[in-house]
mmCIF file of the N, C-alpha and C atoms, coordinates in Angstrom:
data_MODEL
# 
_entry.id   MODEL 
# 
loop_
_atom_site.group_PDB 
_atom_site.id 
_atom_site.type_symbol 
_atom_site.label_atom_id 
_atom_site.label_alt_id 
_atom_site.label_comp_id 
_atom_site.label_asym_id 
_atom_site.label_entity_id 
_atom_site.label_seq_id 
_atom_site.pdbx_PDB_ins_code 
_atom_site.Cartn_x 
_atom_site.Cartn_y 
_atom_site.Cartn_z 
_atom_site.occupancy 
_atom_site.B_iso_or_equiv 
_atom_site.pdbx_formal_charge 
_atom_site.auth_seq_id 
_atom_site.auth_comp_id 
_atom_site.auth_asym_id 
_atom_site.auth_atom_id 
_atom_site.pdbx_PDB_model_num 
ATOM 1   N N  . MET A 1 1  ? 1.797   -7.828  -11.141 1.00 0.00 ? 1  MET A N  1 
ATOM 2   C CA . MET A 1 1  ? 2.092   -7.074  -9.740  1.00 0.00 ? 1  MET A CA 1 
ATOM 3   C C  . MET A 1 1  ? 3.429   -7.618  -9.507  1.00 0.00 ? 1  MET A C  1 
ATOM 4   N N  . ALA A 1 2  ? 4.512   -6.463  -9.195  1.00 0.00 ? 2  ALA A N  1 
ATOM 5   C CA . ALA A 1 2  ? 5.668   -6.748  -8.960  1.00 0.00 ? 2  ALA A CA 1 
ATOM 6   C C  . ALA A 1 2  ? 5.814   -6.830  -7.452  1.00 0.00 ? 2  ALA A C  1 
ATOM 7   N N  . LEU A 1 3  ? 6.535   -8.371  -6.888  1.00 0.00 ? 3  LEU A N  1 
ATOM 8   C CA . LEU A 1 3  ? 6.738   -8.392  -5.462  1.00 0.00 ? 3  LEU A CA 1 
ATOM 9   C C  . LEU A 1 3  ? 7.524   -7.202  -5.232  1.00 0.00 ? 3  LEU A C  1 
ATOM 10  N N  . GLY A 1 4  ? 7.190   -7.116  -3.823  1.00 0.00 ? 4  GLY A N  1 
ATOM 11  C CA . GLY A 1 4  ? 8.158   -5.861  -3.156  1.00 0.00 ? 4  GLY A CA 1 
ATOM 12  C C  . GLY A 1 4  ? 8.022   -4.517  -3.504  1.00 0.00 ? 4  GLY A C  1 
ATOM 13  N N  . ASN A 1 5  ? 6.425   -4.061  -4.583  1.00 0.00 ? 5  ASN A N  1 
ATOM 14  C CA . ASN A 1 5  ? 5.749   -3.166  -4.478  1.00 0.00 ? 5  ASN A CA 1 
ATOM 15  C C  . ASN A 1 5  ? 4.640   -3.053  -4.170  1.00 0.00 ? 5  ASN A C  1 
ATOM 16  N N  . SER A 1 6  ? 3.885   -4.091  -3.653  1.00 0.00 ? 6  SER A N  1 
ATOM 17  C CA . SER A 1 6  ? 2.557   -3.881  -3.548  1.00 0.00 ? 6  SER A CA 1 
ATOM 18  C C  . SER A 1 6  ? 1.721   -4.924  -2.465  1.00 0.00 ? 6  SER A C  1 
ATOM 19  N N  . THR A 1 7  ? 0.684   -4.895  -1.998  1.00 0.00 ? 7  THR A N  1 
ATOM 20  C CA . THR A 1 7  ? -0.009  -5.997  -1.091  1.00 0.00 ? 7  THR A CA 1 
ATOM 21  C C  . THR A 1 7  ? -1.009  -6.458  -1.617  1.00 0.00 ? 7  THR A C  1 
ATOM 22  N N  . LEU A 1 8  ? -1.355  -7.679  -1.060  1.00 0.00 ? 8  LEU A N  1 
ATOM 23  C CA . LEU A 1 8  ? -2.669  -8.054  -1.414  1.00 0.00 ? 8  LEU A CA 1 
ATOM 24  C C  . LEU A 1 8  ? -3.618  -7.816  -0.687  1.00 0.00 ? 8  LEU A C  1 
ATOM 25  N N  . VAL A 1 9  ? -4.658  -7.416  -1.400  1.00 0.00 ? 9  VAL A N  1 
ATOM 26  C CA . VAL A 1 9  ? -5.948  -7.001  -0.697  1.00 0.00 ? 9  VAL A CA 1 
ATOM 27  C C  . VAL A 1 9  ? -7.141  -8.271  -0.857  1.00 0.00 ? 9  VAL A C  1 
ATOM 28  N N  . GLU A 1 10 ? -7.518  -8.961  0.145   1.00 0.00 ? 10 GLU A N  1 
ATOM 29  C CA . GLU A 1 10 ? -9.135  -9.360  -0.349  1.00 0.00 ? 10 GLU A CA 1 
ATOM 30  C C  . GLU A 1 10 ? -9.993  -9.361  0.693   1.00 0.00 ? 10 GLU A C  1 
ATOM 31  N N  . PHE A 1 11 ? -11.145 -9.647  -0.148  1.00 0.00 ? 11 PHE A N  1 
ATOM 32  C CA . PHE A 1 11 ? -12.542 -9.205  0.602   1.00 0.00 ? 11 PHE A CA 1 
ATOM 33  C C  . PHE A 1 11 ? -13.461 -10.474 0.775   1.00 0.00 ? 11 PHE A C  1 
ATOM 34  N N  . TYR A 1 12 ? -13.788 -10.659 2.059   1.00 0.00 ? 12 TYR A N  1 
ATOM 35  C CA . TYR A 1 12 ? -14.725 -11.499 2.094   1.00 0.00 ? 12 TYR A CA 1 
ATOM 36  C C  . TYR A 1 12 ? -16.026 -11.359 2.912   1.00 0.00 ? 12 TYR A C  1 
ATOM 37  N N  . VAL A 1 13 ? -17.028 -11.670 1.882   1.00 0.00 ? 13 VAL A N  1 
ATOM 38  C CA . VAL A 1 13 ? -18.254 -11.165 2.144   1.00 0.00 ? 13 VAL A CA 1 
ATOM 39  C C  . VAL A 1 13 ? -19.389 -12.289 2.541   1.00 0.00 ? 13 VAL A C  1 
ATOM 40  N N  . ARG A 1 14 ? -20.154 -12.185 3.644   1.00 0.00 ? 14 ARG A N  1 
ATOM 41  C CA . ARG A 1 14 ? -20.635 -13.438 3.965   1.00 0.00 ? 14 ARG A CA 1 
ATOM 42  C C  . ARG A 1 14 ? -22.256 -12.884 4.528   1.00 0.00 ? 14 ARG A C  1 
ATOM 43  N N  . PRO A 1 15 ? -23.076 -13.808 4.794   1.00 0.00 ? 15 PRO A N  1 
ATOM 44  C CA . PRO A 1 15 ? -24.618 -13.216 5.471   1.00 0.00 ? 15 PRO A CA 1 
ATOM 45  C C  . PRO A 1 15 ? -24.335 -13.539 6.841   1.00 0.00 ? 15 PRO A C  1 
ATOM 46  N N  . VAL A 1 16 ? -24.789 -12.656 7.872   1.00 0.00 ? 16 VAL A N  1 
ATOM 47  C CA . VAL A 1 16 ? -24.399 -12.450 9.378   1.00 0.00 ? 16 VAL A CA 1 
ATOM 48  C C  . VAL A 1 16 ? -25.734 -12.288 9.474   1.00 0.00 ? 16 VAL A C  1 
ATOM 49  N N  . GLY A 1 17 ? -27.019 -13.160 9.564   1.00 0.00 ? 17 GLY A N  1 
ATOM 50  C CA . GLY A 1 17 ? -28.424 -12.904 10.182  1.00 0.00 ? 17 GLY A CA 1 
ATOM 51  C C  . GLY A 1 17 ? -29.147 -12.184 9.156   1.00 0.00 ? 17 GLY A C  1 
ATOM 52  N N  . ASP A 1 18 ? -29.524 -10.646 9.351   1.00 0.00 ? 18 ASP A N  1 
ATOM 53  C CA . ASP A 1 18 ? -30.168 -10.227 8.271   1.00 0.00 ? 18 ASP A CA 1 
ATOM 54  C C  . ASP A 1 18 ? -29.391 -9.160  7.756   1.00 0.00 ? 18 ASP A C  1 
ATOM 55  N N  . GLU A 1 19 ? -28.049 -9.295  7.775   1.00 0.00 ? 19 GLU A N  1 
ATOM 56  C CA . GLU A 1 19 ? -27.004 -8.106  7.430   1.00 0.00 ? 19 GLU A CA 1 
ATOM 57  C C  . GLU A 1 19 ? -25.918 -9.057  6.673   1.00 0.00 ? 19 GLU A C  1 
ATOM 58  N N  . VAL A 1 20 ? -24.957 -8.172  5.995   1.00 0.00 ? 20 VAL A N  1 
ATOM 59  C CA . VAL A 1 20 ? -23.802 -8.806  5.263   1.00 0.00 ? 20 VAL A CA 1 
ATOM 60  C C  . VAL A 1 20 ? -22.699 -8.419  6.301   1.00 0.00 ? 20 VAL A C  1 
ATOM 61  N N  . GLY A 1 21 ? -21.655 -9.481  6.408   1.00 0.00 ? 21 GLY A N  1 
ATOM 62  C CA . GLY A 1 21 ? -20.451 -9.117  6.825   1.00 0.00 ? 21 GLY A CA 1 
ATOM 63  C C  . GLY A 1 21 ? -19.324 -8.710  5.614   1.00 0.00 ? 21 GLY A C  1 
ATOM 64  N N  . VAL A 1 22 ? -18.604 -8.018  6.089   1.00 0.00 ? 22 VAL A N  1 
ATOM 65  C CA . VAL A 1 22 ? -16.939 -8.220  5.248   1.00 0.00 ? 22 VAL A CA 1 
ATOM 66  C C  . VAL A 1 22 ? -15.959 -7.723  5.875   1.00 0.00 ? 22 VAL A C  1 
ATOM 67  N N  . THR A 1 23 ? -15.192 -8.782  5.356   1.00 0.00 ? 23 THR A N  1 
ATOM 68  C CA . THR A 1 23 ? -13.769 -8.801  6.175   1.00 0.00 ? 23 THR A CA 1 
ATOM 69  C C  . THR A 1 23 ? -12.999 -8.127  5.187   1.00 0.00 ? 23 THR A C  1 
ATOM 70  N N  . VAL A 1 24 ? -11.981 -7.265  5.342   1.00 0.00 ? 24 VAL A N  1 
ATOM 71  C CA . VAL A 1 24 ? -10.534 -7.205  4.857   1.00 0.00 ? 24 VAL A CA 1 
ATOM 72  C C  . VAL A 1 24 ? -9.340  -7.652  5.179   1.00 0.00 ? 24 VAL A C  1 
ATOM 73  N N  . VAL A 1 25 ? -8.701  -8.418  4.385   1.00 0.00 ? 25 VAL A N  1 
ATOM 74  C CA . VAL A 1 25 ? -7.067  -8.823  4.799   1.00 0.00 ? 25 VAL A CA 1 
ATOM 75  C C  . VAL A 1 25 ? -6.342  -8.319  3.827   1.00 0.00 ? 25 VAL A C  1 
ATOM 76  N N  . GLU A 1 26 ? -5.501  -7.202  4.128   1.00 0.00 ? 26 GLU A N  1 
ATOM 77  C CA . GLU A 1 26 ? -4.210  -7.117  3.518   1.00 0.00 ? 26 GLU A CA 1 
ATOM 78  C C  . GLU A 1 26 ? -3.065  -7.615  3.988   1.00 0.00 ? 26 GLU A C  1 
ATOM 79  N N  . SER A 1 27 ? -2.466  -8.301  3.054   1.00 0.00 ? 27 SER A N  1 
ATOM 80  C CA . SER A 1 27 ? -1.042  -8.972  3.457   1.00 0.00 ? 27 SER A CA 1 
ATOM 81  C C  . SER A 1 27 ? -0.051  -8.433  2.609   1.00 0.00 ? 27 SER A C  1 
ATOM 82  N N  . GLY A 1 28 ? 1.175   -9.118  2.855   1.00 0.00 ? 28 GLY A N  1 
ATOM 83  C CA . GLY A 1 28 ? 2.346   -8.535  1.985   1.00 0.00 ? 28 GLY A CA 1 
ATOM 84  C C  . GLY A 1 28 ? 3.343   -7.623  2.644   1.00 0.00 ? 28 GLY A C  1 
ATOM 85  N N  . PHE A 1 29 ? 3.026   -6.735  3.570   1.00 0.00 ? 29 PHE A N  1 
ATOM 86  C CA . PHE A 1 29 ? 3.719   -5.633  4.175   1.00 0.00 ? 29 PHE A CA 1 
ATOM 87  C C  . PHE A 1 29 ? 5.232   -6.005  4.322   1.00 0.00 ? 29 PHE A C  1 
ATOM 88  N N  . SER A 1 30 ? 5.400   -7.454  4.867   1.00 0.00 ? 30 SER A N  1 
ATOM 89  C CA . SER A 1 30 ? 6.852   -7.837  5.497   1.00 0.00 ? 30 SER A CA 1 
ATOM 90  C C  . SER A 1 30 ? 7.691   -8.013  4.009   1.00 0.00 ? 30 SER A C  1 
ATOM 91  N N  . SER A 1 31 ? 7.143   -8.197  2.744   1.00 0.00 ? 31 SER A N  1 
ATOM 92  C CA . SER A 1 31 ? 7.697   -8.195  1.781   1.00 0.00 ? 31 SER A CA 1 
ATOM 93  C C  . SER A 1 31 ? 8.222   -7.137  0.772   1.00 0.00 ? 31 SER A C  1 
ATOM 94  N N  . LEU A 1 32 ? 7.358   -5.576  1.561   1.00 0.00 ? 32 LEU A N  1 
ATOM 95  C CA . LEU A 1 32 ? 7.628   -4.493  0.938   1.00 0.00 ? 32 LEU A CA 1 
ATOM 96  C C  . LEU A 1 32 ? 8.874   -4.116  0.820   1.00 0.00 ? 32 LEU A C  1 
ATOM 97  N N  . ASP A 1 33 ? 9.327   -3.636  -0.327  1.00 0.00 ? 33 ASP A N  1 
ATOM 98  C CA . ASP A 1 33 ? 10.897  -3.333  -0.525  1.00 0.00 ? 33 ASP A CA 1 
ATOM 99  C C  . ASP A 1 33 ? 11.216  -2.092  -0.171  1.00 0.00 ? 33 ASP A C  1 
ATOM 100 N N  . LEU A 1 34 ? 11.130  -1.973  1.032   1.00 0.00 ? 34 LEU A N  1 
ATOM 101 C CA . LEU A 1 34 ? 11.211  -0.746  1.961   1.00 0.00 ? 34 LEU A CA 1 
ATOM 102 C C  . LEU A 1 34 ? 12.028  -1.053  3.427   1.00 0.00 ? 34 LEU A C  1 
ATOM 103 N N  . PRO A 1 35 ? 12.266  0.082   3.884   1.00 0.00 ? 35 PRO A N  1 
ATOM 104 C CA . PRO A 1 35 ? 13.094  0.051   5.232   1.00 0.00 ? 35 PRO A CA 1 
ATOM 105 C C  . PRO A 1 35 ? 11.745  -0.588  6.194   1.00 0.00 ? 35 PRO A C  1 
ATOM 106 N N  . GLU A 1 36 ? 12.353  -1.321  7.441   1.00 0.00 ? 36 GLU A N  1 
ATOM 107 C CA . GLU A 1 36 ? 11.598  -1.628  8.075   1.00 0.00 ? 36 GLU A CA 1 
ATOM 108 C C  . GLU A 1 36 ? 10.280  -0.757  9.108   1.00 0.00 ? 36 GLU A C  1 
ATOM 109 N N  . ALA A 1 37 ? 11.167  0.620   9.038   1.00 0.00 ? 37 ALA A N  1 
ATOM 110 C CA . ALA A 1 37 ? 10.403  1.600   9.825   1.00 0.00 ? 37 ALA A CA 1 
ATOM 111 C C  . ALA A 1 37 ? 9.010   1.975   8.627   1.00 0.00 ? 37 ALA A C  1 
ATOM 112 N N  . LEU A 1 38 ? 9.393   2.325   7.434   1.00 0.00 ? 38 LEU A N  1 
ATOM 113 C CA . LEU A 1 38 ? 8.307   2.694   6.302   1.00 0.00 ? 38 LEU A CA 1 
ATOM 114 C C  . LEU A 1 38 ? 7.515   1.814   6.152   1.00 0.00 ? 38 LEU A C  1 
ATOM 115 N N  . ARG A 1 39 ? 7.882   0.215   6.218   1.00 0.00 ? 39 ARG A N  1 
ATOM 116 C CA . ARG A 1 39 ? 6.729   -0.797  6.295   1.00 0.00 ? 39 ARG A CA 1 
ATOM 117 C C  . ARG A 1 39 ? 5.708   -0.457  7.075   1.00 0.00 ? 39 ARG A C  1 
ATOM 118 N N  . GLU A 1 40 ? 6.160   -0.336  8.415   1.00 0.00 ? 40 GLU A N  1 
ATOM 119 C CA . GLU A 1 40 ? 5.094   -0.178  9.935   1.00 0.00 ? 40 GLU A CA 1 
ATOM 120 C C  . GLU A 1 40 ? 4.360   0.715   9.358   1.00 0.00 ? 40 GLU A C  1 
ATOM 121 N N  . ASP A 1 41 ? 5.048   2.059   8.777   1.00 0.00 ? 41 ASP A N  1 
ATOM 122 C CA . ASP A 1 41 ? 4.240   3.546   8.702   1.00 0.00 ? 41 ASP A CA 1 
ATOM 123 C C  . ASP A 1 41 ? 3.098   2.792   7.411   1.00 0.00 ? 41 ASP A C  1 
ATOM 124 N N  . GLN A 1 42 ? 3.458   2.137   6.388   1.00 0.00 ? 42 GLN A N  1 
ATOM 125 C CA . GLN A 1 42 ? 2.531   1.442   5.611   1.00 0.00 ? 42 GLN A CA 1 
ATOM 126 C C  . GLN A 1 42 ? 1.131   0.925   6.210   1.00 0.00 ? 42 GLN A C  1 
ATOM 127 N N  . TRP A 1 43 ? 1.779   -0.163  6.796   1.00 0.00 ? 43 TRP A N  1 
ATOM 128 C CA . TRP A 1 43 ? 0.594   -0.873  7.597   1.00 0.00 ? 43 TRP A CA 1 
ATOM 129 C C  . TRP A 1 43 ? -0.295  0.009   8.390   1.00 0.00 ? 43 TRP A C  1 
ATOM 130 N N  . LYS A 1 44 ? 0.512   1.066   9.365   1.00 0.00 ? 44 LYS A N  1 
ATOM 131 C CA . LYS A 1 44 ? -0.240  1.595   10.137  1.00 0.00 ? 44 LYS A CA 1 
ATOM 132 C C  . LYS A 1 44 ? -1.442  2.290   9.336   1.00 0.00 ? 44 LYS A C  1 
ATOM 133 N N  . ALA A 1 45 ? -0.741  3.160   8.302   1.00 0.00 ? 45 ALA A N  1 
ATOM 134 C CA . ALA A 1 45 ? -1.974  4.040   7.639   1.00 0.00 ? 45 ALA A CA 1 
ATOM 135 C C  . ALA A 1 45 ? -3.127  3.099   6.455   1.00 0.00 ? 45 ALA A C  1 
ATOM 136 N N  . SER A 1 46 ? -2.083  2.200   6.536   1.00 0.00 ? 46 SER A N  1 
ATOM 137 C CA . SER A 1 46 ? -3.637  1.081   5.254   1.00 0.00 ? 46 SER A CA 1 
ATOM 138 C C  . SER A 1 46 ? -4.691  0.566   6.384   1.00 0.00 ? 46 SER A C  1 
ATOM 139 N N  . THR A 1 47 ? -4.152  0.335   7.827   1.00 0.00 ? 47 THR A N  1 
ATOM 140 C CA . THR A 1 47 ? -5.167  0.234   8.598   1.00 0.00 ? 47 THR A CA 1 
ATOM 141 C C  . THR A 1 47 ? -6.507  1.084   8.894   1.00 0.00 ? 47 THR A C  1 
ATOM 142 N N  . GLY A 1 48 ? -5.880  2.015   9.109   1.00 0.00 ? 48 GLY A N  1 
ATOM 143 C CA . GLY A 1 48 ? -6.591  3.522   9.502   1.00 0.00 ? 48 GLY A CA 1 
ATOM 144 C C  . GLY A 1 48 ? -7.574  3.824   8.338   1.00 0.00 ? 48 GLY A C  1 
ATOM 145 N N  . GLY A 1 49 ? -7.028  3.744   7.201   1.00 0.00 ? 49 GLY A N  1 
ATOM 146 C CA . GLY A 1 49 ? -7.525  3.709   5.556   1.00 0.00 ? 49 GLY A CA 1 
ATOM 147 C C  . GLY A 1 49 ? -8.529  3.018   5.370   1.00 0.00 ? 49 GLY A C  1 
ATOM 148 N N  . TRP A 1 50 ? -8.453  1.714   5.759   1.00 0.00 ? 50 TRP A N  1 
ATOM 149 C CA . TRP A 1 50 ? -9.535  0.848   5.623   1.00 0.00 ? 50 TRP A CA 1 
ATOM 150 C C  . TRP A 1 50 ? -10.798 0.907   6.744   1.00 0.00 ? 50 TRP A C  1 
ATOM 151 N N  . GLN A 1 51 ? -10.382 1.056   7.929   1.00 0.00 ? 51 GLN A N  1 
ATOM 152 C CA . GLN A 1 51 ? -11.122 1.668   8.752   1.00 0.00 ? 51 GLN A CA 1 
ATOM 153 C C  . GLN A 1 51 ? -12.227 2.817   8.084   1.00 0.00 ? 51 GLN A C  1 
ATOM 154 N N  . TYR A 1 52 ? -11.845 3.567   7.610   1.00 0.00 ? 52 TYR A N  1 
ATOM 155 C CA . TYR A 1 52 ? -12.367 4.918   6.952   1.00 0.00 ? 52 TYR A CA 1 
ATOM 156 C C  . TYR A 1 52 ? -13.380 4.299   5.856   1.00 0.00 ? 52 TYR A C  1 
ATOM 157 N N  . GLU A 1 53 ? -12.245 3.750   5.044   1.00 0.00 ? 53 GLU A N  1 
ATOM 158 C CA . GLU A 1 53 ? -13.306 2.935   3.591   1.00 0.00 ? 53 GLU A CA 1 
ATOM 159 C C  . GLU A 1 53 ? -14.540 2.177   4.021   1.00 0.00 ? 53 GLU A C  1 
ATOM 160 N N  . LEU A 1 54 ? -14.249 1.266   5.257   1.00 0.00 ? 54 LEU A N  1 
ATOM 161 C CA . LEU A 1 54 ? -15.414 0.384   5.622   1.00 0.00 ? 54 LEU A CA 1 
ATOM 162 C C  . LEU A 1 54 ? -16.293 1.138   6.205   1.00 0.00 ? 54 LEU A C  1 
ATOM 163 N N  . ALA A 1 55 ? -16.041 2.328   7.186   1.00 0.00 ? 55 ALA A N  1 
ATOM 164 C CA . ALA A 1 55 ? -17.283 2.999   7.600   1.00 0.00 ? 55 ALA A CA 1 
ATOM 165 C C  . ALA A 1 55 ? -18.187 3.569   6.730   1.00 0.00 ? 55 ALA A C  1 
ATOM 166 N N  . GLY A 1 56 ? -17.110 4.157   5.321   1.00 0.00 ? 56 GLY A N  1 
ATOM 167 C CA . GLY A 1 56 ? -18.025 4.763   4.356   1.00 0.00 ? 56 GLY A CA 1 
ATOM 168 C C  . GLY A 1 56 ? -19.113 3.642   3.747   1.00 0.00 ? 56 GLY A C  1 
ATOM 169 N N  . LEU A 1 57 ? -18.682 2.663   3.503   1.00 0.00 ? 57 LEU A N  1 
ATOM 170 C CA . LEU A 1 57 ? -19.246 1.434   2.772   1.00 0.00 ? 57 LEU A CA 1 
ATOM 171 C C  . LEU A 1 57 ? -20.388 1.235   3.325   1.00 0.00 ? 57 LEU A C  1 
ATOM 172 N N  . ARG A 1 58 ? -20.204 0.930   4.832   1.00 0.00 ? 58 ARG A N  1 
ATOM 173 C CA . ARG A 1 58 ? -21.503 0.684   5.928   1.00 0.00 ? 58 ARG A CA 1 
ATOM 174 C C  . ARG A 1 58 ? -22.621 1.958   5.817   1.00 0.00 ? 58 ARG A C  1 
ATOM 175 N N  . THR A 1 59 ? -22.131 3.149   5.580   1.00 0.00 ? 59 THR A N  1 
ATOM 176 C CA . THR A 1 59 ? -22.880 4.248   5.860   1.00 0.00 ? 59 THR A CA 1 
ATOM 177 C C  . THR A 1 59 ? -24.015 4.077   4.559   1.00 0.00 ? 59 THR A C  1 
ATOM 178 N N  . ARG A 1 60 ? -23.171 4.154   3.263   1.00 0.00 ? 60 ARG A N  1 
ATOM 179 C CA . ARG A 1 60 ? -23.685 3.719   2.176   1.00 0.00 ? 60 ARG A CA 1 
ATOM 180 C C  . ARG A 1 60 ? -24.591 2.533   1.901   1.00 0.00 ? 60 ARG A C  1 
ATOM 181 N N  . ALA A 1 61 ? -24.402 1.572   2.381   1.00 0.00 ? 61 ALA A N  1 
ATOM 182 C CA . ALA A 1 61 ? -25.083 0.347   2.493   1.00 0.00 ? 61 ALA A CA 1 
ATOM 183 C C  . ALA A 1 61 ? -26.476 0.725   3.748   1.00 0.00 ? 61 ALA A C  1 
ATOM 184 N N  . GLU A 1 62 ? -26.357 1.454   4.321   1.00 0.00 ? 62 GLU A N  1 
ATOM 185 C CA . GLU A 1 62 ? -27.362 1.831   5.431   1.00 0.00 ? 62 GLU A CA 1 
ATOM 186 C C  . GLU A 1 62 ? -28.339 2.889   4.550   1.00 0.00 ? 62 GLU A C  1 
ATOM 187 N N  . LEU A 1 63 ? -27.852 3.455   3.871   1.00 0.00 ? 63 LEU A N  1 
ATOM 188 C CA . LEU A 1 63 ? -28.679 4.699   3.319   1.00 0.00 ? 63 LEU A CA 1 
ATOM 189 C C  . LEU A 1 63 ? -29.528 4.086   2.177   1.00 0.00 ? 63 LEU A C  1 
ATOM 190 N N  . ASP A 1 64 ? -28.728 2.930   1.451   1.00 0.00 ? 64 ASP A N  1 
ATOM 191 C CA . ASP A 1 64 ? -29.701 2.846   0.470   1.00 0.00 ? 64 ASP A CA 1 
ATOM 192 C C  . ASP A 1 64 ? -31.210 2.543   0.913   1.00 0.00 ? 64 ASP A C  1 
ATOM 193 N N  . GLY A 1 65 ? -31.816 3.345   -0.176  1.00 0.00 ? 65 GLY A N  1 
ATOM 194 C CA . GLY A 1 65 ? -33.413 3.403   -0.431  1.00 0.00 ? 65 GLY A CA 1 
ATOM 195 C C  . GLY A 1 65 ? -33.903 4.222   0.891   1.00 0.00 ? 65 GLY A C  1 
ATOM 196 N N  . ALA A 1 66 ? -33.079 4.835   1.735   1.00 0.00 ? 66 ALA A N  1 
ATOM 197 C CA . ALA A 1 66 ? -33.576 5.659   2.760   1.00 0.00 ? 66 ALA A CA 1 
ATOM 198 C C  . ALA A 1 66 ? -34.013 7.180   1.908   1.00 0.00 ? 66 ALA A C  1 
ATOM 199 N N  . LEU A 1 67 ? -34.847 7.773   2.993   1.00 0.00 ? 67 LEU A N  1 
ATOM 200 C CA . LEU A 1 67 ? -35.154 9.227   2.143   1.00 0.00 ? 67 LEU A CA 1 
ATOM 201 C C  . LEU A 1 67 ? -34.280 10.063  2.904   1.00 0.00 ? 67 LEU A C  1 
ATOM 202 N N  . LEU A 1 68 ? -33.707 11.024  2.225   1.00 0.00 ? 68 LEU A N  1 
ATOM 203 C CA . LEU A 1 68 ? -32.771 12.166  3.170   1.00 0.00 ? 68 LEU A CA 1 
ATOM 204 C C  . LEU A 1 68 ? -33.785 13.137  3.451   1.00 0.00 ? 68 LEU A C  1 
ATOM 205 N N  . ALA A 1 69 ? -33.750 14.248  3.969   1.00 0.00 ? 69 ALA A N  1 
ATOM 206 C CA . ALA A 1 69 ? -34.357 15.337  4.692   1.00 0.00 ? 69 ALA A CA 1 
ATOM 207 C C  . ALA A 1 69 ? -35.014 16.137  3.772   1.00 0.00 ? 69 ALA A C  1 
ATOM 208 N N  . ASP A 1 70 ? -34.400 16.271  2.445   1.00 0.00 ? 70 ASP A N  1 
ATOM 209 C CA . ASP A 1 70 ? -34.969 16.844  1.269   1.00 0.00 ? 70 ASP A CA 1 
ATOM 210 C C  . ASP A 1 70 ? -36.202 16.247  0.506   1.00 0.00 ? 70 ASP A C  1 
ATOM 211 N N  . GLY A 1 71 ? -35.843 14.848  0.908   1.00 0.00 ? 71 GLY A N  1 
ATOM 212 C CA . GLY A 1 71 ? -37.116 13.882  0.071   1.00 0.00 ? 71 GLY A CA 1 
ATOM 213 C C  . GLY A 1 71 ? -36.157 12.938  -0.961  1.00 0.00 ? 71 GLY A C  1 
ATOM 214 N N  . THR A 1 72 ? -35.115 12.867  -1.246  1.00 0.00 ? 72 THR A N  1 
ATOM 215 C CA . THR A 1 72 ? -34.374 12.559  -2.045  1.00 0.00 ? 72 THR A CA 1 
ATOM 216 C C  . THR A 1 72 ? -33.858 11.550  -1.733  1.00 0.00 ? 72 THR A C  1 
ATOM 217 N N  . LYS A 1 73 ? -34.190 10.107  -2.593  1.00 0.00 ? 73 LYS A N  1 
ATOM 218 C CA . LYS A 1 73 ? -34.456 8.768   -2.234  1.00 0.00 ? 73 LYS A CA 1 
ATOM 219 C C  . LYS A 1 73 ? -32.604 8.211   -2.637  1.00 0.00 ? 73 LYS A C  1 
ATOM 220 N N  . VAL A 1 74 ? -32.057 7.801   -1.867  1.00 0.00 ? 74 VAL A N  1 
ATOM 221 C CA . VAL A 1 74 ? -30.715 7.281   -2.026  1.00 0.00 ? 74 VAL A CA 1 
ATOM 222 C C  . VAL A 1 74 ? -31.049 5.646   -2.557  1.00 0.00 ? 74 VAL A C  1 
ATOM 223 N N  . THR A 1 75 ? -30.067 5.787   -3.989  1.00 0.00 ? 75 THR A N  1 
ATOM 224 C CA . THR A 1 75 ? -30.106 4.445   -4.408  1.00 0.00 ? 75 THR A CA 1 
ATOM 225 C C  . THR A 1 75 ? -28.795 3.906   -5.012  1.00 0.00 ? 75 THR A C  1 
ATOM 226 N N  . ARG A 1 76 ? -28.449 2.537   -5.087  1.00 0.00 ? 76 ARG A N  1 
ATOM 227 C CA . ARG A 1 76 ? -27.258 2.204   -5.628  1.00 0.00 ? 76 ARG A CA 1 
ATOM 228 C C  . ARG A 1 76 ? -26.923 2.831   -7.084  1.00 0.00 ? 76 ARG A C  1 
ATOM 229 N N  . GLU A 1 77 ? -25.888 2.964   -7.806  1.00 0.00 ? 77 GLU A N  1 
ATOM 230 C CA . GLU A 1 77 ? -26.023 3.245   -9.341  1.00 0.00 ? 77 GLU A CA 1 
ATOM 231 C C  . GLU A 1 77 ? -25.121 2.228   -9.546  1.00 0.00 ? 77 GLU A C  1 
# 
């Protein structure tokens, strides 16, 4: 990983009652080798991207073992 060209993404997974909590922390935007305006654009895009990805992860986790309308059972691969 070259400094100034990437960010660091950390995932924290923990039990929360009967569920699982996932926290994503992405850092390193301030050291990206980009003009300030582009760094801010990257941060905003990444924030929205993680919200989208985590929503998909939640949907997949909630569907595991569920039956779809056509009778197909959803399982993890």
